[in-house]
Structures are given as C-alpha cells and as structure tokens.
C-alpha positions in Angstrom: -11.9 -4.6 9.5 -10.7 -5.7 12.8 -12.5 -5.8 15.9 -10.6 -2.7 17.0 -12.1 -0.7 14.3 -15.8 -1.1 14.9 -17.4 1.0 17.2 -20.4 -0.8 19.0 -22.4 -1.4 22.0 -24.3 -4.5 23.3 -22.2 -6.7 20.9 -24.0 -10.1 20.2 -22.6 -13.1 18.7 -24.3 -15.4 16.8 -22.5 -18.7 15.5 -23.9 -20.6 12.5 -22.0 -22.9 10.8 -18.1 -21.8 10.7 -19.3 -18.2 11.0 -19.6 -15.5 13.4 -22.2 -12.8 13.5 -21.8 -9.8 15.1 -24.8 -7.8 16.1 -25.0 -4.8 18.1 -26.1 -1.2 18.7 -24.3 0.6 15.7 -26.4 4.0 15.2 -23.8 6.8 15.2 -25.8 8.7 17.9 -27.5 6.2 19.4 -29.1 8.3 22.8 -30.8 10.8 20.7 -32.3 12.0 17.2 -33.8 9.9 14.4 -32.3 6.0 14.6 -31.3 4.2 11.3 -31.5 0.7 12.5 -28.9 -2.2 12.9 -25.7 -3.2 11.3 -24.5 -6.4 11.1 -20.9 -7.9 10.7 -19.5 -12.0 9.8 -16.1 -13.5 10.3 -14.6 -16.9 11.4 -11.7 -16.0 13.7 -13.3 -12.9 16.1 -10.4 -10.9 14.9 -11.3 -9.8 11.0 -14.6 -9.0 10.0 -16.5 -8.7 6.9 -19.3 -6.2 7.0 -21.0 -3.9 8.0 -24.1 -5.0 6.8 -27.6 -3.4 7.2 -29.8 -6.1 8.4 -33.1 -3.7 9.8 -33.9 -0.5 8.6 -37.4 0.4 10.1 -40.6 0.0 7.7 -42.7 2.6 6.7 -45.1 3.2 10.1 -42.7 1.5 12.3 -43.6 3.2 15.9 -40.5 3.9 17.0 -37.5 6.2 15.8 -35.5 6.7 18.5 -32.9 4.7 20.8 -32.2 1.4 18.9 -30.6 -0.4 21.0 -29.0 -4.2 21.9 -30.3 -6.5 19.3 -30.4 -10.4 19.8 -30.4 -13.2 17.1 -31.8 -16.4 18.0 -32.4 -19.2 15.8 -35.6 -20.7 16.8 -38.0 -23.3 14.6 -35.5 -23.2 11.7 -35.9 -18.9 11.5 -33.9 -16.0 12.7 -35.1 -13.9 15.1 -34.0 -10.3 16.3 -35.1 -9.0 19.9 -34.1 -5.6 20.4 -35.5 -2.6 22.0 -36.8 0.4 20.5 -38.4 4.0 21.6 -40.5 6.9 21.0 -40.9 10.1 22.7 -44.4 9.8 24.5 -44.5 6.1 24.3 -42.5 3.4 26.6 -39.2 1.9 25.8 -39.9 -1.8 24.5 -38.7 -5.0 23.3 -40.2 -5.5 19.7 -39.4 -8.8 17.9 -38.2 -9.5 14.3 -37.6 -12.3 12.0 -35.7 -13.5 8.9 -34.7 -16.0 7.0 -31.3 -15.2 6.5 -28.7 -14.1 9.9 -28.1 -11.2 7.7 -31.8 -10.4 7.2 -33.3 -7.8 6.3 -35.0 -8.4 9.7 -39.0 -7.1 9.6 -41.4 -7.1 12.5 -42.9 -10.1 13.8 -46.0 -8.7 15.0 -47.5 -5.0 14.9 -46.0 -3.8 18.0 -43.7 -4.7 21.3 -44.4 -7.7 23.4 -43.7 -6.2 26.7 -45.9 -4.7 28.7 -47.5 -2.0 27.2 -47.1 0.8 30.3 -43.8 -0.4 31.1 -40.3 1.0 30.7 -38.5 -1.9 29.0 -35.1 -3.2 27.5 -32.6 -5.6 26.5 -35.2 -8.6 25.8 -33.5 -12.1 25.5 -34.9 -15.3 24.6 -35.1 -18.4 26.8 -36.8 -21.5 26.4 -37.4 -24.1 28.7 -39.2 -27.4 28.5 -40.5 -26.0 25.0 -42.0 -22.8 26.0 -40.2 -19.6 24.8 -39.9 -16.9 27.7 -38.8 -13.4 27.2 -36.5 -12.2 29.8 -36.0 -8.5 30.2 -35.2 -5.5 32.3 -37.9 -3.3 33.6 -36.1 -0.3 33.7 -34.7 1.8 36.7 -36.1 5.3 34.9 -39.5 3.5 36.0 -38.9 1.5 39.3 -35.9 3.0 40.4 -34.5 -0.2 41.6 -34.0 -1.8 38.1 -35.6 -5.4 37.7 -35.2 -8.5 35.5 -38.5 -10.3 34.8 -39.3 -13.2 32.6 -42.6 -13.7 30.6 -43.8 -16.8 28.5 -44.3 -16.0 25.1 -46.8 -18.2 22.2 -45.0 -20.6 20.7 -45.4 -18.2 17.8 -43.5 -15.7 19.8 -45.8 -12.9 18.4 -47.5 -11.8 22.2 -47.1 -12.5 26.1 -48.8 -16.0 27.2 -48.5 -14.8 30.7 -47.7 -12.1 33.4 -44.2 -11.1 33.6 -42.6 -12.6 37.1 -40.6 -10.9 38.6 -36.7 -12.4 39.1 -34.9 -10.1 40.9 -33.8 -6.9 41.8 -30.5 -5.1 41.0 -30.0 -4.4 44.8 -29.9 -7.9 45.4 -26.4 -8.1 44.3 -24.0 -6.9 46.4 -21.4 -5.4 44.1 -23.8 -3.1 42.4 -23.7 0.6 43.0 -26.5 3.2 43.2 -26.3 6.0 40.6 -28.2 9.3 41.9 -29.6 10.5 38.2 -33.4 11.6 39.5 -33.4 12.4 43.2 -30.0 13.8 45.0 -31.6 13.3 48.2 -32.9 9.6 47.6 -31.2 6.3 47.9 -30.3 6.1 44.2 -31.3 4.0 41.0 -29.5 0.7 40.5 -29.5 -0.3 36.9 -30.5 -3.5 35.2 -29.6 -4.2 31.5 -28.4 -7.1 29.2 -29.7 -10.2 30.6 -28.4 -13.3 29.0 -29.2 -16.8 29.8 -26.8 -19.5 29.8 -26.9 -23.5 31.2 -23.9 -25.0 32.1 -22.7 -28.2 31.4 -23.6 -29.6 34.7 -27.1 -28.1 34.1 -26.9 -25.4 36.4 -28.9 -22.6 35.0 -27.0 -19.1 35.1 -27.9 -15.6 34.0 -25.2 -12.7 33.0 -26.5 -9.3 33.7 -24.7 -5.5 33.6 -25.4 -2.9 36.4 -22.9 -0.3 37.8 -20.1 -0.7 40.5 -17.9 0.9 42.4 -15.4 0.3 39.3 -17.8 1.4 36.4 -19.7 -0.8 34.2 -19.8 -4.4 35.1 -21.4 -8.1 34.3 -22.8 -10.3 37.1 -23.8 -13.9 37.7 -27.0 -14.8 38.9 -28.1 -18.6 39.4 -31.3 -20.3 39.5 -31.6 -22.4 42.8 -34.4 -24.4 41.3 -32.5 -24.5 37.7 -35.6 -23.1 36.3 -35.8 -19.9 34.5 -38.5 -19.1 37.5 -36.1 -19.2 40.1 -35.3 -18.4 42.9 -32.1 -16.5 41.8 -29.2 -15.8 43.9 -26.3 -13.4 43.2 -23.0 -14.4 42.9 -20.8 -12.2 45.5 -18.4 -10.5 42.9 -19.2 -9.6 39.4 -17.9 -11.7 36.4 -16.1 -8.6 34.9 -15.8 -5.3 36.2 -13.1 -3.2 34.7 -15.6 -0.4 32.6 -16.9 -3.3 30.4 -20.7 -4.7 30.1 -24.0 -5.5 28.3 -22.0 -9.3 28.2 -23.3 -12.8 26.4 -21.6 -16.1 26.4 -21.3 -18.2 23.4 -19.3 -21.5 22.0 -16.7 -20.7 19.5 -16.1 -23.5 16.6 -13.7 -24.8 18.2 -15.9 -25.8 21.4 -14.5 -23.2 23.8 -16.5 -20.7 25.8 -16.5 -16.9 25.6 -18.1 -14.0 26.5 -18.7 -11.0 24.2 -19.2 -7.5 26.0 -18.5 -3.8 24.8 -15.6 -1.8 26.4 -15.2 0.6 27.6 -18.4 2.1 28.3 -17.6 5.7 27.7 -17.0 8.2 26.5 -19.3 7.7 23.5 -17.8 6.9 20.2 -14.9 4.7 22.1 -16.6 1.5 22.7 -15.6 -1.6 21.1 -16.5 -5.5 20.7 -14.3 -7.4 23.2 -13.9 -11.1 23.4 -12.8 -13.2 26.5 -12.5 -16.6 27.3 -14.3 -18.2 29.8 -14.1 -21.5 32.1 -16.9 -23.6 34.1 -16.2 -23.7 37.7 -18.1 -25.3 40.4 -21.3 -24.6 38.5 -20.6 -20.8 37.7 -18.3 -19.0 35.2 -14.9 -17.0 35.4 -12.6 -15.4 33.0 -9.8 -17.8 32.1 -6.5 -16.2 33.3 
C-alpha cells in the first residue's frame, strides 16, 4: 500500500539496513474504548509499504487497556526497544518500555510496569543516550500541570527503571509560537500542550529537540536548542515553529542516501484522516529548516 492509504498518528521511522520501519498510533479508535495494540509497516522508499504487521498485542495481565499511543522503536545494546504511552481508568497515563529481538516484534514488556513517575500524567517518552547514560525524555501532561512540561530522567543501563529524579527542561508557554487552549476552565488563562519530544544532534554538534504543541494555525512542530549541548540544558526556544500546517508529533531520521527527513502526521483532525507525511530537512546555523 501507499503512504496516503495508511491511517496513522504519531509516525516514527526506524531505518535498519535498507529498510524503513514505520510505527505509530494505529488503533481504529485510539481515543476511547478497548485498545488492540500497535501495527507496523516496512518499505524501502517511504512511499510503498508492506504490512500491516501486528508488532504488539498486550499480554494477559497487562496493566493498561486504553489509549495505546505513539510507539517509538530505538536500537540500544543490540536489541529493539519500544517506548509507548498507555492508560487505564484509575491510573495515570504513563510510558512503558517494551523489547524485541526484531524490528517487527513481537514486543514484550521489559519490566512489570511503567518507568515514568507513578503519580504523574505522562506521555510520549523517547530515548536519548548521552555520555553512555540512557535518558527518558517525556511530556508531563497539561491535564495535570496546565502548562505542559518536558522532563528528562536518567534510566538504569538495562532501561528497566528510573535512575534519577525527573529534571524539568522547559514548559510549553516558553515558546513564543504556542497558543493556550481553554479546555478545562473557560475563565483561566488556558492550557498549553507539550507532546512528541525527539532529540537530534546536528553535524556541528548542536543538540536540538523537536516537540509539538498548538499554535495560532493549529498543531505544529517547534524546535528547542540546548545551550550547553547537554540534555540537561538550559533550553531555548526557536522563535517560529519548524512546521505549522496542522501537522505534528514529528521525528527526524536519515534516509538510506544520507538525506535528512522529518516524519509527522497530517492533518491532526478530524479523526480517521491522519496520514504519515515526510518532509526533507536541511541543517542551517545550528538548527533545522524544511527544504523549500
């Protein structure tokens, strides 16, 4: 099938050899009701895809049963680790890590439960390795803190649990392009969203983070830069978003011919119309731009 035939949110590309593996939020109704799991696709040209392949189905006794969102797959110490968001009524949304020996799974829980703080509403965990230390970078949801936050937390070398307390990197309102949404309290200042953090180090060594929020033109992808070049920052926000045309939850990857691309879903709504889109990027003055 072709990209325009695939309904997916939060697309994530993992290149392995000459093959691209496409993961994302694939349940038909990902917002409510029983969750099924995650599907993946494989291809060689970012246009034509084989699949879908069922790469994760919850095992008996799995703690979550709704909102299986945003799987990412990272190669770490020779194995494939899936970071994804899960939810169950009565428990906070959280990031759980799964593992497999193959990019097409099956992926199984690495530990008994999530790695994010047990009383926090969290989503969209991603892996960043720096100085040999693996870090979980994730969103602390606006549903709990109103002004959505991005945190980093060191993990143990086997990725089974936290090795440090979370460190606040920035809040959504720090970016000049974000717009508050009045969802919870019409009289309050509004809620700022953070989701989809992804780390990318440029060829010249700058550490960038793409992340998504809502702007005056809809869902958008922004860029933050670490002043120190380290995951712990401090982080400064780019004045204008990288992409603002009602598409988001982006990530950055290199193609087999050494070009730089961003994957995201577009449009952001209405549900059912989301498709994976790929945009070529260029590095410019320590940041990223969409190639004209």
